[in-house]
C-alpha positions as CSV (number, residue, x, y, z in Angstrom):
1,M,-13.5,0.6,2.2
2,E,-14.3,-2.5,4.4
3,G,-17.6,-2.5,6.2
4,V,-19.2,0.3,4.1
5,D,-21.9,-0.4,1.5
6,L,-20.9,1.9,-1.3
7,P,-23.1,2.7,-4.3
8,E,-22.5,0.6,-7.4
9,E,-19.8,2.0,-9.6
10,G,-21.1,3.7,-12.8
11,E,-20.6,2.4,-16.2
12,R,-17.9,5.0,-16.9
13,V,-15.9,4.2,-13.8
14,E,-12.9,2.1,-14.6
15,V,-11.0,2.3,-11.3
16,G,-12.7,3.0,-8.0
17,V,-11.9,2.5,-4.4
18,G,-8.5,0.8,-3.7
19,D,-6.0,2.4,-6.0
20,D,-4.1,5.8,-5.9
21,A,-6.9,7.6,-7.7
22,A,-10.2,7.0,-9.4
23,V,-10.4,6.7,-13.1
24,V,-13.5,7.7,-15.1
25,R,-13.7,7.1,-18.9
26,V,-14.6,10.2,-21.0
27,N,-14.4,10.9,-24.7
28,G,-10.7,10.9,-25.8
29,G,-9.3,9.6,-22.5
30,Y,-9.7,9.3,-18.8
31,I,-10.4,11.7,-15.9
32,V,-8.2,10.7,-12.9
33,Q,-9.3,12.1,-9.5
34,S,-7.8,12.0,-6.1
35,L,-8.2,13.6,-2.7
36,D,-5.5,13.9,0.0
37,F,-4.8,16.0,3.1
38,F,-2.9,15.7,6.3
39,T,-1.6,17.6,9.3
40,P,1.8,19.4,9.2
41,I,5.0,17.4,9.5
42,H,7.5,20.3,8.8
43,P,7.8,23.4,11.0
44,D,8.1,25.9,8.2
45,P,4.5,26.8,7.0
46,Y,5.7,27.5,3.4
47,V,7.5,24.2,3.1
48,Q,4.6,22.4,4.6
49,G,2.3,23.9,1.9
50,R,4.6,22.6,-0.8
51,I,4.7,19.2,0.7
52,A,0.9,19.0,1.1
53,A,0.4,20.0,-2.6
54,N,3.0,17.6,-3.9
55,N,1.5,14.7,-1.8
56,S,-1.9,15.5,-3.4
57,L,-0.7,15.9,-6.9
58,N,1.5,12.7,-6.9
59,D,-1.5,10.4,-6.6
60,V,-2.8,11.3,-10.1
61,F,0.8,11.2,-11.6
62,A,1.1,7.7,-10.1
63,M,-1.8,6.6,-12.3
64,G,-0.4,8.1,-15.4
65,A,-2.3,11.4,-15.5
66,T,0.5,13.7,-16.4
67,E,-1.9,16.7,-17.2
68,V,-3.6,18.3,-14.2
69,L,-6.9,20.0,-15.1
70,S,-7.6,21.5,-11.7
71,V,-6.9,21.5,-8.0
72,L,-9.3,22.4,-5.2
73,V,-7.6,23.3,-1.9
74,I,-8.8,21.7,1.3
75,S,-7.7,23.6,4.4
76,G,-8.5,23.9,8.1
77,F,-6.8,26.2,10.6
78,P,-7.2,26.7,14.3
79,K,-8.4,30.2,15.4
80,E,-5.1,30.8,17.2
81,L,-2.9,30.1,14.2
82,P,-1.3,33.4,13.1
83,E,-2.8,34.5,9.8
84,E,0.7,34.8,8.3
85,D,1.3,31.1,8.9
86,A,-1.9,30.2,7.1
87,R,-1.0,32.5,4.2
88,R,2.4,31.0,3.9
89,M,1.1,27.5,3.9
90,L,-1.4,28.4,1.1
91,Q,1.3,30.2,-0.8
92,G,3.6,27.1,-0.7
93,F,0.7,25.0,-1.9
94,A,0.1,27.4,-4.8
95,D,3.7,27.6,-5.8
96,Q,4.1,23.8,-5.8
97,C,1.0,23.5,-8.1
98,R,2.4,26.2,-10.4
99,E,5.6,24.2,-10.8
100,V,3.7,21.4,-12.6
101,D,1.2,23.7,-14.4
102,A,-1.7,22.6,-12.1
103,P,-4.3,25.3,-11.9
104,V,-5.8,26.0,-8.4
105,V,-9.4,26.8,-9.1
106,G,-10.9,27.1,-5.6
107,G,-11.4,25.1,-2.5
108,H,-12.8,25.3,1.0
109,T,-11.4,26.3,4.4
110,I,-12.8,25.5,7.9
111,V,-11.9,26.3,11.4
112,N,-10.2,23.2,12.9
113,P,-8.5,22.4,16.2
114,W,-5.3,21.6,14.3
115,P,-4.0,22.6,10.9
116,I,-4.9,20.4,7.9
117,L,-4.0,21.1,4.2
118,G,-4.4,19.2,1.0
119,G,-6.3,19.1,-2.2
120,S,-8.7,17.4,-4.6
121,V,-6.9,16.9,-7.9
122,T,-8.4,16.2,-11.3
123,G,-6.1,15.0,-14.0
124,F,-6.4,13.7,-17.6
125,A,-4.7,10.7,-19.1
126,E,-4.8,9.1,-22.6
127,R,-4.0,5.9,-20.9
128,Y,-3.5,5.0,-17.2
129,V,-1.5,2.4,-15.2
130,T,-2.8,0.8,-12.0
131,T,-1.3,-1.5,-9.4
132,E,-2.9,-4.6,-11.1
133,G,-0.7,-5.1,-14.1
134,A,2.6,-6.5,-12.7
135,R,3.7,-9.8,-14.2
136,P,6.3,-12.4,-13.2
137,G,9.6,-11.5,-14.7
138,D,9.0,-7.7,-14.3
139,V,11.6,-5.7,-12.4
140,L,11.0,-2.9,-9.9
141,Y,12.3,0.6,-9.8
142,L,12.0,3.3,-7.1
143,T,12.5,7.0,-7.9
144,K,13.3,8.5,-4.4
145,P,15.2,7.3,-1.4
146,L,13.4,6.2,1.7
147,G,13.5,7.7,5.2
148,T,11.3,10.8,5.5
149,Q,9.6,9.6,8.6
150,P,12.7,9.3,10.8
151,A,14.1,12.4,9.1
152,M,11.1,14.5,10.2
153,A,11.2,12.9,13.7
154,L,14.9,13.9,14.0
155,L,14.0,17.5,13.0
156,R,11.2,17.7,15.5
157,M,13.1,16.3,18.5
158,P,14.0,18.6,21.4
159,E,17.5,19.9,20.7
160,D,19.1,18.4,23.8
161,A,17.6,14.9,23.1
162,R,18.7,15.1,19.5
163,E,22.2,16.2,20.5
164,S,22.5,13.4,23.0
165,M,21.2,10.6,20.7
166,F,22.3,11.8,17.3
167,G,24.7,14.6,17.7
168,H,27.0,13.1,15.1
169,L,24.4,13.4,12.3
170,D,24.3,16.4,10.0
171,V,20.7,17.4,10.7
172,E,20.7,20.3,8.2
173,R,21.8,17.9,5.4
174,V,19.1,15.3,6.4
175,E,16.4,18.0,6.4
176,E,17.6,19.2,2.9
177,I,17.4,15.8,1.4
178,A,14.0,15.0,3.1
179,V,12.4,18.2,1.9
180,E,13.7,17.6,-1.6
181,I,12.1,14.2,-1.6
182,M,8.8,15.5,-0.3
183,T,8.6,18.4,-2.8
184,E,9.9,16.7,-5.9
185,P,7.0,16.1,-8.2
186,L,6.5,12.6,-9.7
187,L,5.5,14.1,-13.1
188,D,8.8,13.4,-14.9
189,A,9.1,9.9,-13.4
190,A,5.5,9.1,-14.5
191,E,6.2,10.3,-18.0
192,A,9.3,8.1,-18.2
193,A,7.4,5.1,-16.9
194,L,4.6,5.6,-19.4
195,E,7.1,5.9,-22.2
196,A,8.8,2.7,-21.2
197,G,5.6,0.6,-20.9
198,A,5.3,0.3,-17.2
199,T,3.0,-2.6,-16.2
200,A,2.1,-1.3,-12.7
201,M,3.0,1.7,-10.5
202,T,2.2,3.5,-7.3
203,D,3.6,6.2,-5.2
204,V,5.3,5.2,-1.9
205,T,3.6,7.1,0.9
206,G,2.0,6.4,4.2
207,F,2.0,2.6,4.0
208,G,5.8,2.5,3.4
209,L,7.6,0.6,0.7
210,R,6.4,-2.8,2.0
211,G,2.8,-1.7,2.2
212,H,2.7,-0.3,-1.3
213,A,4.5,-3.3,-2.7
214,K,1.9,-5.4,-1.0
215,E,-0.8,-3.5,-2.9
216,I,0.9,-4.5,-6.2
217,A,1.3,-8.1,-5.0
218,E,-2.3,-8.5,-4.0
219,R,-3.9,-6.7,-6.9
220,S,-1.6,-8.2,-9.5
221,G,-1.7,-11.7,-8.0
222,V,2.1,-11.9,-7.8
223,R,5.0,-12.0,-5.3
224,V,7.1,-8.9,-4.9
225,V,10.7,-9.3,-3.8
226,I,12.5,-6.2,-2.6
227,E,16.3,-6.6,-2.9
228,R,17.5,-3.1,-2.3
229,L,16.6,-0.3,0.2
230,P,18.0,3.1,-0.8
231,V,17.8,5.4,2.3
232,I,18.7,8.9,3.4
233,P,22.1,8.6,5.2
234,G,21.8,8.1,8.9
235,M,18.1,7.4,8.9
236,Q,18.4,3.7,9.6
237,E,20.1,4.6,12.9
238,V,17.3,6.9,13.8
239,S,14.7,4.4,12.7
240,S,16.2,1.7,14.8
241,A,16.2,3.9,17.9
242,L,12.6,5.1,17.3
243,G,11.1,1.8,16.0
244,Y,10.1,2.9,12.4
245,G,11.2,-0.3,10.6
246,L,13.0,1.4,7.8
247,D,15.2,-1.6,7.1
248,R,12.0,-3.7,6.7
249,G,10.4,-1.2,4.3
250,E,7.8,-0.4,7.0
251,S,8.6,3.3,7.7
252,A,5.9,5.7,6.4
253,E,6.9,8.0,3.6
254,T,5.4,11.4,2.6
255,A,5.3,12.2,-1.1
256,G,7.8,9.4,-1.7
257,G,9.0,8.0,-4.9
258,L,7.3,6.2,-7.8
259,L,7.5,2.4,-7.5
260,V,7.4,1.1,-11.1
261,A,7.2,-2.4,-12.5
262,V,8.4,-2.9,-16.0
263,P,9.2,-5.9,-18.1
264,E,12.9,-6.9,-17.8
265,E,13.5,-6.4,-21.5
266,R,12.4,-2.8,-21.2
267,A,14.4,-1.9,-18.1
268,G,17.1,-0.3,-20.2
269,E,14.5,1.8,-21.9
270,L,13.1,2.9,-18.6
271,E,16.5,3.9,-17.3
272,E,17.2,5.9,-20.4
273,A,13.9,7.7,-20.0
274,F,14.7,8.5,-16.4
275,E,18.2,9.7,-17.4
276,E,16.8,12.0,-20.1
277,R,14.5,13.7,-17.6
278,G,17.0,13.9,-14.7
279,V,15.1,11.5,-12.5
280,W,17.0,9.8,-9.7
281,Y,16.3,6.0,-9.6
282,R,17.3,2.7,-8.2
283,R,16.4,-0.8,-9.3
284,V,15.1,-2.3,-6.1
285,G,13.4,-5.6,-6.8
286,R,11.6,-8.1,-9.0
287,I,8.2,-9.7,-9.6
288,E,7.8,-13.5,-9.2
289,R,5.1,-16.0,-9.3
290,G,3.4,-16.5,-5.9
291,E,2.0,-14.1,-3.4
292,G,3.1,-11.7,-0.7
293,V,6.1,-9.5,-0.2
294,T,9.6,-10.3,0.7
295,V,11.9,-7.5,1.9
296,D,15.4,-8.9,2.2
297,G,17.3,-6.1,0.5
298,E,20.7,-4.5,0.9
299,L,20.5,-1.2,2.7
300,E,22.2,1.6,0.7
301,E,22.8,5.0,2.2
302,V,22.3,7.3,-0.8
303,E,24.9,9.9,-1.5
304,D,23.7,11.0,-5.0
305,Y,20.3,12.5,-4.2
306,P,19.2,15.0,-5.3
307,R,20.9,14.7,-8.7
């Protein structure tokens, strides 16, 4: 948090500001904590609730905390929002948490000019993985296609403009894939990554693939090379028209996939672990000596997601 004089980290704090979640050492393992909330991106309140919960939960999964101890809901609703819409958002949030056995134990709601929803998540891990452990020779995997930002922009466009610009696209199919991406928990992917000995991992969210790859590059002191960009069909066309930079890995994602670095010799083990759990994946790049991020990948319109 540049420009802010934060208190010194305590002796039990192993990971503080700068990663997907904080890690605090306790007897028998590690407490992993995160906080996330945002404004709606989907018009259906129930679906939005599920997306918000998943986006919050995935930060602790991305650190290797596959057991969620508790979730506190953070919500804000304008006075004019129909009560039924608020109830459906909260129900979606609760149902998404239930899917991964994450107990909702409370929270706080305020009156706000626009809706916000998210949560403070506390997880437990026997061991954790950060963005700092990638090594030259590792390979990179991604567990969800890219393109949720242009997909949601397409969904929210006025119907006449959408028909004029993108009338040939199957909007219902695009929405189906995007919602599946944004509501699929990273729990199984994280379990597979831990089993295979991942050296670094993070979830791909608001900074896009390039931004989160940059976090791994900077914190691990390596160069990240992205060689493949799996995307929702048709979304590169939307991205080009609206300037999202999907083909450069710059388009923001919501509750996107797990980006995992693993030693080359354990890549087969990771793929087997993904297969056993039914996790979609693509090998998307590699780790080299040097610094920075290169995105020079083949664009693949994904036809096999969800599995």
